[in-house]
N, C-alpha and C positions, 0 to 999 in steps of 0.2 A: 711233592717233590717229583721231578720228572725223571723217568727211568731211561737210562741209556743202554745201548747194546753191551758196553763194557760191564755195567752193573749186572746185567743178566748173566754174562759169562763168569763173573767172579763171585757170584752169589754163594755164600757159604751155607751149607746145610748141616744140621746136626746128624750125627750118625746114631742110629738106633740098632738094636739087635735084630730086630725083624724089619728092617727098613728096606727100601727099594734099592735097586742096583745103581750104585753111584755112577758108573760109566754110561749107562743108558740115560740117566738124568742129565749128565754133563753133555752128552751128545744131543739130546733134545733141546737143552738150553742153548747150545751153540747154533742149532738150526733156528730157534726162535730169535736169537740175537741177530743172526744174519738177515732173517726176514724183516725184523724190526728195523735194522740198519737200512735196508733197502727202502722200506716205507718212509723212514725219516728223510733219506736222500730225495725220494720222490716228492715228499711233502715240501722240502726246501726248494726243489726245482719248481714245483707248482706255486709256491709263495713268490719266488722270483718272477715267474711268468705272470702271475696275477698282478704283482706290483708294476711290471712293464706294461701290461694291458690296461691297468688303471691309469698309468701315466698317459698312454695313448688316448684312452677314453677322455681324460681331462683335456688333452690337447684338442680332440674332436669337439668336445663340449665348448671349449673356448672359441674354436673356429666357427661352430654353429652360432654361438652368441654374437660373434663379430659379424657374421653374415646376416643374421637376423637384424642386428642394429643397423648395418649398412643398408639393408633392404628397407627398413623403416625410414632411415634418413633419406634414401633415394625417393621413396614414395612421398614423403613430406615435401621434399624439394620439387618433385614433379607437380604435386598439388599446388604448391605455392606459385610455381612458374605458370601453371595453367590459369590460376586465379589472377595473377598479375597480367597475363596476356589478355584475359577476358576484360579486366578493368581497362587496360590500355585500348583494346578494341572498342569498348563502350565510349571511352573518351574521344577516340578518333571519330566515331559515328556522330556523337553529339556535336563535336566541333564542325564536322562536315554539314550537319543539319543547320547549325547556326549560320555558317557561311552561306549555305544555299538560301536561307531565309533572307540574309542581308542582300545577296545578289538579286534575289527576286524583288525585294522592296526597292532596291536601286533601279532595277529594270522597269518596274511599274512607274516609279517617279519619272524616269527618263521618257518612257512612252507617253505618260500623261503630259509632260512638258512639250514633247514633240507634237502631240495631238493638239495641244493649246496653240502652239506656234503655227501649225497647219491651219487651224480655224482662223487665226488672226490673219495669216497670209491669204486665205481664201476671201476673207472679208475685205482686205485691202484690194485684192484683184477685182472683186465684184464692184467695189466702190470706184476703182479706177475705170473699169469698163463702163459703168453707168455714166460717169463724168465724160468719158471719151465719146460715148454714144450721144450724150447730150450736146457736146461740143460739135460733133460731126453733124448732128441734126441742125444745130444752129448755123453751122457753116453752109449746109445744103440750102437752108432757108435763105441765107444771105446771098448765095449764088443765084437762087431763083429770083430774089428781089433785084439783084444786079442785072440779071438777064432780062427781066421785065423792064427795068429802067433803060437799059440799052435799046430795047425795042422802042420804048416810048420817048426816049431821049431826055428825060427829065433828070437833070443832075441834082437838083435840089432834093428831090425825094431820095436819091441815092445817099447823099450826105446824112440826111435824117435817119435812114435805115442803118448806116454804119455807126452813127452815134448811139442809137438804141441798142445795137448789138454789143458795143463796148461796155455798156452799163450791165449787161448780163455776164454770165460766167465766162472767163477767158482761160487760156492755156496756163497762165501763171498760177491759177488756183489749183491745178492738178500737180501732184508731186512729180518731180522730174525723174526720180529713180525710186520706185517703191522697194521696200526692204523685202527681198526674196532670198530665201535660204537655198544654197546650192545642193543641200541634202535632200530636198523634197521636189518631186515633180508635180506640177499643177495640171 
């Protein structure tokens, strides 16, 4: 049973013949009751203050937990964003490498085709020049024969020379317009 200040003040004592002075006992009991009452009030104040501090502590613990959870969530989101960005960067690099490889292959094929066309055009040019030289040589020889015939006056020989030249290569055998690409200089 809990003792109250009122219980201390109203405590009945038995009276004995040789007992203590009742006024002194009552005075001491009043003093003890007053001190006890002060201690109870302080204890109640401390209990209220402790309850208030515990509520604040619970609030701070909740805030700390929320901040900790938020920090973990932010860290996780940052890590995921970093990982996603790295994957995206890797994909962009791979795509660029594939495109570069394709462009390189296409360029090689185009260069090879242009080189082949250049060789073909050079061959056509050389063939044309060889025919043209041959024709010019034949024409010079014809001019020499005609010049000699004019000097000698023999027309029969001139006819014979012209007929023999007609049997050889003529200008009709040389292509009139060889295929020359405007993109290449010879």
